[in-house]
N, C-alpha and C positions, 0 to 999 in steps of 0.2 A: 505492499501498500505504499504512496505514497507519502509525505512528508506535508505537513500544513505549511510549511513554507513553501516550499514546492509551488502546492497548489493553488496560495494565495497570490504567488507570481503569474502564475500561466491562466490563472482566472483576471486580471488585469491586463495582461497584454490582451485575450480572446475580447475584453471589454475595447479594446480600442481597434483590433479589428475591427470588430459589429458597427463600431459609430462609421467607420472605414468604410464599410461592404453597404450601408445603407448609404452614404452618400451617392459612392460607383454606381451601383448596379441595384438597387433596390432588394437585397437575399436578405432574404427570411428570418426573422428569432423564433423564439422559443414560446408557443401556440400559449396564450395563459401564463406566461411567467412573471410576472409582474401587473400589480393592482392597479386600475388605470378605466380608464369613460371611455362611455360604449360609441357604438358604431351610428351609422348616420338611421335612422327610420325608415322603418317599412312595412308598410302594407299588407293582411294575408290575401291571396285567393282561393276562389273555390277549385274542386279536386277533377281533376280532368286528364284525359291522356294527350302528350305531344307525339308527334315521331322526332327521329332525328335531328332534323334543321331546328326544333323546337317549337316550329307550327303547330296549333291544333292539330290532330289527325282526324280521320275517318273515323266514324263509331265500328267502324268494321276492323278495323285496328286494333281495337281493346281487345277481340276477342280471339288474335292469333297467341297462341300458346309461349311459351319461353323456355327455350331450351333448359334444360342439364347441363351445371354450372355455367350460364350467364352469371355475371355481376353485378350486381346492383350498388349506387352507391349514393350519398347523400351530399349534393347541393348545397352546400353551403354558404357557396354565394349570392344563391338564388333562392327557389321556391321549388324545386323538382328532386326527383328520385332520378335517377338516370339507368337506363336498364345496357348494362354494356356486352357484347359480345368479347369473350378473351380474346378472339381472335382478329376479329374487323372493327370493333371500335363499338360507340353509341348505336344500338339499336331502337333505342327511344326513350319514354318519360312519361311521368304522373305528375300532375300538380300536390305538393302535399301542405303547405305553410311557411313564413317563411324561413330561412337557415335553418335547412336542415342539420342536424348534427349527429346525432345516434341511431342506428336500425339497431331492432331483431328479429328476428325471423323463426316462426314457429313451424313446426313438423307441417302445418295444414297448408304451407304456402302464404301466409300472412305474414307483411310484412310491418314492424310498427317502428314509428317514422318521430323521435322527438324533437321537433320545432319550437320555434320561438312564441308558436302561437296555440301552441296545444301537442294533444300523441296521436297522428295520420294513420288508420287504419290504408294498407296495399294490397289486393288480391294478383299476387304476385306471377302466377300460373296467367291472368286472363291483361294482365296490367291496367286495373282499374283501383281510382280512390274509391273506398269503405266508408268516407267519413273522417273527422276530426272530433277528437275529444279533449276539452277544453278543461285546463287545469282548476287545480279548485285551488291552490294556491297563488295569489297575488306578483305578477311582477313587473308592474310597471307600463309603459306606454311599448310598444310591439318593435321592436328596432333587430339591426344585426351587425354584424362586427361580434370582436372577442369579448366585450363584456355583455352579448347578450342577455336577455334574461331569458327561458324560458329550460324546454328541457334539455339535457346533457348527454349521461348516460343513459342505457336503456340496457335493461337483460327481461329475459322470457324465464319463471320456474319452469323445472322438469317437466313436471303435467301440463304447461302450456293453460294453464285455469290463472293464472296471478302473472299480470306485467308490470318491474317496478321501474320509475324513472324518478333518475335525479333532477330537479327544478333548480337553474340558478336564481337565485333572490338578489339581483344589485344591490350591493350597499350592505347585505347582510347573509345572515347562515343560507345553507342552502334546505330542499325536502323532500327528501324520499315520498317521491306519493305514488300507490298502491293504484292497480289498475283490473277490473274484474274485465278479464275477455269476454265470457260470454258475454252479459250486460254492456259492455263498453264503459264504466262507469270508474271515477275515481272513490273507493270505497273505503282509505285513511289516507294519512299526511303523515311522518312522521320525522321534524329536527333532524339533521344531519348534518354534515361540514360543509367550508365555504366553498363554489363552485364545483358540484361534482363529476368530473371528467369521466369519470368512470364508474358501472353499476354489475355486478359480478354477484351470481346464486352457486351455492355451494350444490356439490353434486347432491345430495338428498333431497336439495331444495330446506332444508331447517332457518337458515343463516341467509342475508343478503347483505351486499357491501357497497358500501360507497365509498367513490375517493375523492374526500374533500382536498383540495388542491389547494387552493390558499388556510387551510386548517389545520395542513402536516396531521392529516389524518384518516382513517382509514372508520366509517361510522357502520357496528355489526350489528342489524335489526333480524331479529326474531320473526322468521314465517307466521305463526302461530303467535302469542301476544305482540308483538310488536316493540320488544322492550328492546333499546338502544345501547350499543357502550360506544364510546371514545376509546379506540387504540391510536395512540399516536405510532409512526412512519415517520421519521425523521431522522436520517444516516449521519448526517449535515448538522443536527439542531434545529428547533424552528427559529427560522431567523426574520421572520417576519413580513407582510405582503411585500415588500419589495424583492426578495429574495428570487433567484432561477431554483434553487437547490429544496422542492418539492413534487410530492407525488404527482402521477399526473395518469395513469393505466397500470392495469392490471390483472392480472390472470390466477386460477384458480388449480392449485396444480392437483391432476386426479388421483395420487401417487398415497397423498397423504393431507390437503382440504389446506393447506398452506397456501398463501399468498402471493405474488414474485410479483415485487414492487423494481423498474430499473432507475436509477437517478445514474444521470450524466457520465454514463457508458466508464462508470467506474465504482460502482456502486447495485450490486442485486440487494434487495431488503427484502429478506425471505418472511412474513411473519403468518404465525399461531394464533390463531384468530380462536382457540378457545382459552388462551393464557397471555395474548398480547404481546408477549415476545417478538422481538425484533433481530433476527442473525442477519448478519453484514456477506456477504460474500462478493468474491474482486470480479469485476469485469476491464475490457478490454479495449474499447470502441473509442473511448475520449470526447463522449461526442454530447450534446443535448439529447436527451431522450423521450418521447412519448410511445406510441402504438405499441400495443405488445396482442400478440398470439402466438397460441401452440398446434405443432402440426402433431398428427394422429400417435404418432413415437414420442411425443412431449422435447419437441423440439422447442424451444423456445423462439421467436423472432420476435425483435425489437426495433424501432424505429430509430434512427439515427435523424432527429428531425434541421439539425444543421443551425447551428451562431453563423455560416458564410456558405455561399454556393458549394462550394464544392468539397466542404468536410459532411457532406449525409451518408450515410449507410445502411445497412440494415443488415442488424447483428445476430449469428444463428448459431448459438447456443446450444450445446448436449445436453441430454437429463444430468450427466456426468458434469458437466458445468464448461466442455471446453469448448472454447470460441473462434470463430471467423468470421470476417466485416467482407460485408460484399457493398462497395462504393456506389453513392447513389450520386447523382445529379440534380440540385436543387432539394428544395425545401419540400419535406414528405409529411403524414401524420401518422396515419394507423395501419393496419396493417390483416389481410386474411390470407389464409393458407386452403388450396385444390384437395378435397377430398383424398388425394394421393399422399400429400405430405410435399408434390415436387416441383410444386410451384409456388410462390407467393405475389402477391399483388398489393403491390405498396402507393396508398394514397395521393397522391400532391398539391390535398386542399392546403391546409394551414391556415388557420385563421387569423394567423397577419399577413403584413408585405411578402412580395417572394414565392407567393405561391405558383403552383401550375394547375393546369382545368384537362389534369390527366391524372395514371396511373401506372406505375414501372412493373412490369413483369417481370420476372424474379427468378429462373430455374438454378434451383435452391443447392441440386446436383454436382451444376459445374457453374454455377455463379456467374452465367450469361444473364445481360438484362434487358429489357428494349421496354418506348414507352409507346404507351397505348393513347389515347384520348379518351376523357371520360366524364363528359359531364362541366358542371361550371363549378371552380372549385373545391371540390370532392371531401368530407371527411370520412363518415362513417365507410364500411364496406361490409357487405357479406358475398358468400357465394350461397348460389341460388342452387 
């Protein structure tokens, strides 16, 4: 592990590099890494279908079945989700609401989308919108941008009967809202940490975990009683809202139920939700990290979001801890993996400047990459 003096020196050097990159190239910095203002205001729209050009599609196109392996991305820079053929690019989109962020996919083919206006429901088989569920929690005016209020992390219970969405309340603590998927109504709201970037569910469905970006914690919520516990995850210490060294995304390790939270390409925080203890394992990418996913064999994939245009990467970490990194071009945010575990899809949306209107497709065995257009500032992603 690097000494504290070396770490501070390198962090100061990074700060200067960030300022220069922003002036020269508009390079991205990490999504949500400092407290600040909101984006430009925006209004919601009805749910409907669009073709690959963005124009309203004919009614018949809504009935075109979606192929297995198609990608679905949340267009944070717009108000749609976009269907993406992994070989050809965008093939259609559906209106869902302002600034969609996270996605959850049910076994029935319905996608649940956390937007600034509510949770939208999309039938992915027919590419049709099924309506939007308003939040119980007040989040202020509907806006866009990094600090907008509304849904962020989102996850389904294993049986599909409940949906959990982390709702950001600008300037205050977040809320975990519970949705009955049969009636499509919010049945409960539980206070959690500030700006709940990610929501995960235990394999047995008994607990839900909301990662509070600005409060350096994971809130563990019992699914039956909704009792909540705050678990601090701060391997660099709790440094206040202006620090970059915060938790972003997590995955639940199937083998033992522990949560894996990457930090800065330097530390992997391993949280035991039963005890609240955090163990720290070294990482090697040395880049600010965001999205994470697990491949079927337990390989951990972590997106190095980038502090400069040439710094982004995808960490591929074996269950035993061995790592390799795949360089990426430009800022990226989240990642999904194909069913066979051979291909990763990394969204280029990012919530700050420097985003890409596309994804990077990574062949995991070889490490080769290719760029694919994919919606408007795509953030969340699932493989259908």
